[in-house]
N, C-alpha and C positions, 0 to 999 in steps of 0.2 A: 621502538623495540631495539634492544641491545643485540648486536651481532658480534660474534666471536672474531677476533682478529688474530691472524697467525704471525709468527716472528718474521717470516720472509717478506710479508707485506709491509711490516714496519721497517725492515731494513731497506726495502725498495724505496719507500717514501723518504727515508733519511738520505739515501743516495741521490734521489731526485732533488731534495732540498739543497744538498751540497753542490750539485751541478748547476742548479738554477742560481744559487747565490754567487758562485764563481762567474757565471755568464753575465749576470747583472752588474757585478763589480767591475767587469772589464768593459761593458758596453754603455753603461750610464751610471750616474751617481745615484746612490740611495740617500734619502734624507736622513738627518740625525734621528728623527722620530722613528723612521723605519728600522734603522740599525738598532735603536734602543728596544723597540718592540721585538725584533728578532732575538736580541740578546736575552731579554726577559724569558721568552719561550724556551730558548736553549738552556738557560739556567735551571728552569723548572724540570726539563727533561733530564739534565744531569743529576738533579736532586733525586728524582725517581730512580735513576739507574744506580745511584750510590746507596740507596736504602738497603739495609741488611735484610737478607731473607732468612726466615726461620723455619 
């Protein structure tokens, strides 16, 4: 079942992702595959954010 998501929840998740990525970058190496996977997901998010609204 679809559940409506509000903007503050999305912003909180994005903040958590940023903090977690920063922490992991300082404490352990991420594999090239992990970095590529993260980059692909972020690229898709950017595409969605850059879509024009009508």
